[in-house]
C-alpha positions in Angstrom: -39.6 -21.5 46.5 -36.6 -21.9 48.9 -33.5 -19.5 48.7 -30.2 -19.8 50.4 -28.4 -16.7 51.7 -24.6 -17.3 52.0 -22.9 -14.6 54.2 -19.4 -13.7 53.2 -16.9 -11.7 55.0 -13.2 -11.0 55.4 -12.2 -12.0 59.0 -9.5 -9.5 58.9 -12.0 -6.7 58.3 -14.5 -7.8 61.0 -14.8 -6.2 64.3 -12.2 -7.9 66.5 -14.7 -8.2 69.4 -17.3 -9.8 67.1 -21.0 -8.9 66.9 -22.1 -6.2 69.4 -24.8 -6.9 71.9 -26.9 -4.4 70.1 -26.3 -6.3 66.7 -27.3 -9.4 68.4 -30.5 -7.9 69.6 -31.5 -6.5 66.2 -30.5 -9.8 64.6 -32.8 -11.7 66.9 -35.7 -9.2 66.3 -35.2 -9.5 62.5 -35.1 -13.4 62.7 -38.2 -13.5 64.9 -40.0 -11.2 62.3 -38.9 -13.5 59.5 -40.0 -16.6 61.4 -43.5 -15.1 62.1 -43.8 -14.2 58.6 -43.1 -17.8 57.6 -40.0 -16.8 55.5 -37.1 -18.0 57.7 -36.7 -21.8 57.5 -33.3 -22.1 59.0 -30.2 -20.0 59.9 -26.8 -20.4 61.5 -23.4 -19.0 61.8 -20.4 -21.0 61.1 -17.3 -21.8 63.3 -14.1 -20.2 62.1 -12.4 -22.0 59.2 -9.6 -23.1 61.4 -12.0 -25.7 62.7 -13.1 -27.0 59.4 -11.6 -28.9 56.3 -11.7 -28.4 52.7 -11.7 -31.5 50.3 -10.6 -30.9 46.9 -10.7 -33.4 44.0 -8.6 -33.1 40.8 -7.8 -35.8 38.4 -10.0 -38.3 40.5 -7.6 -37.7 43.6 -8.8 -36.0 46.7 -6.7 -33.7 49.1 -7.9 -32.9 52.4 -6.9 -29.4 53.8 -7.3 -28.6 57.4 -8.0 -25.1 58.4 -7.0 -22.4 58.9 -6.4 -21.3 55.4 -3.7 -18.7 55.0 -4.8 -17.8 51.5 -8.5 -17.3 52.5 -9.4 -13.6 52.2 -13.1 -14.3 52.5 -14.9 -16.9 54.2 -18.6 -18.0 54.5 -19.6 -16.9 58.0 -23.1 -18.0 58.1 -26.2 -18.9 56.1 -30.0 -18.7 56.1 -32.7 -20.6 54.2 -35.8 -18.5 53.3 -39.2 -19.4 51.9 -39.9 -16.6 49.4 -42.1 -16.0 46.2 -39.2 -14.7 44.2 -35.4 -14.0 44.2 -36.2 -10.3 44.6 -38.2 -11.0 47.9 -35.4 -13.1 49.2 -32.9 -10.5 48.3 -35.0 -7.9 50.2 -34.7 -10.0 53.4 -31.1 -10.5 52.8 -30.6 -6.7 52.4 -32.5 -6.1 55.8 -30.1 -8.6 57.4 -26.9 -6.9 56.0 -28.3 -3.4 56.9 -28.4 -4.1 60.7 -24.7 -4.8 60.7 -23.9 -1.1 60.2 -20.8 0.5 59.1 -18.4 -1.4 61.2 -19.0 -4.7 59.1 -17.8 -5.4 55.6 -20.2 -8.2 54.6 -21.8 -9.7 51.6 -24.8 -12.0 51.0 -25.3 -14.3 48.0 -28.9 -15.4 47.5 -29.5 -18.3 45.3 -32.6 -20.4 44.8 -32.3 -24.0 46.1 -32.9 -26.8 43.5 -36.0 -28.6 44.2 -36.2 -32.4 43.7 -38.0 -33.3 40.4 
């Protein structure tokens, strides 16, 4: 089964300098371990919301909002797609990913099963 991990964070609470060199090294090692284990199918960080857009539809009419979004207190900063036997296994991998971020990061992961075509 495939699972998607969505990483959420509050940009105001993230380190101003971004990820440290140590974090990037540890992340690379974990991603390599996950790849070798056949768990990691895809991963990526996302550009700041200021470089994106939100399309809302209500009453059949669409509105496009260009970033940045002043009201956004939390953004999706990245994602990963896992191949796992269960949501528990996928959550364990997500937990390891969060743990390497240490105390300076306030970050959250949501893990959900990807709907497979019938």
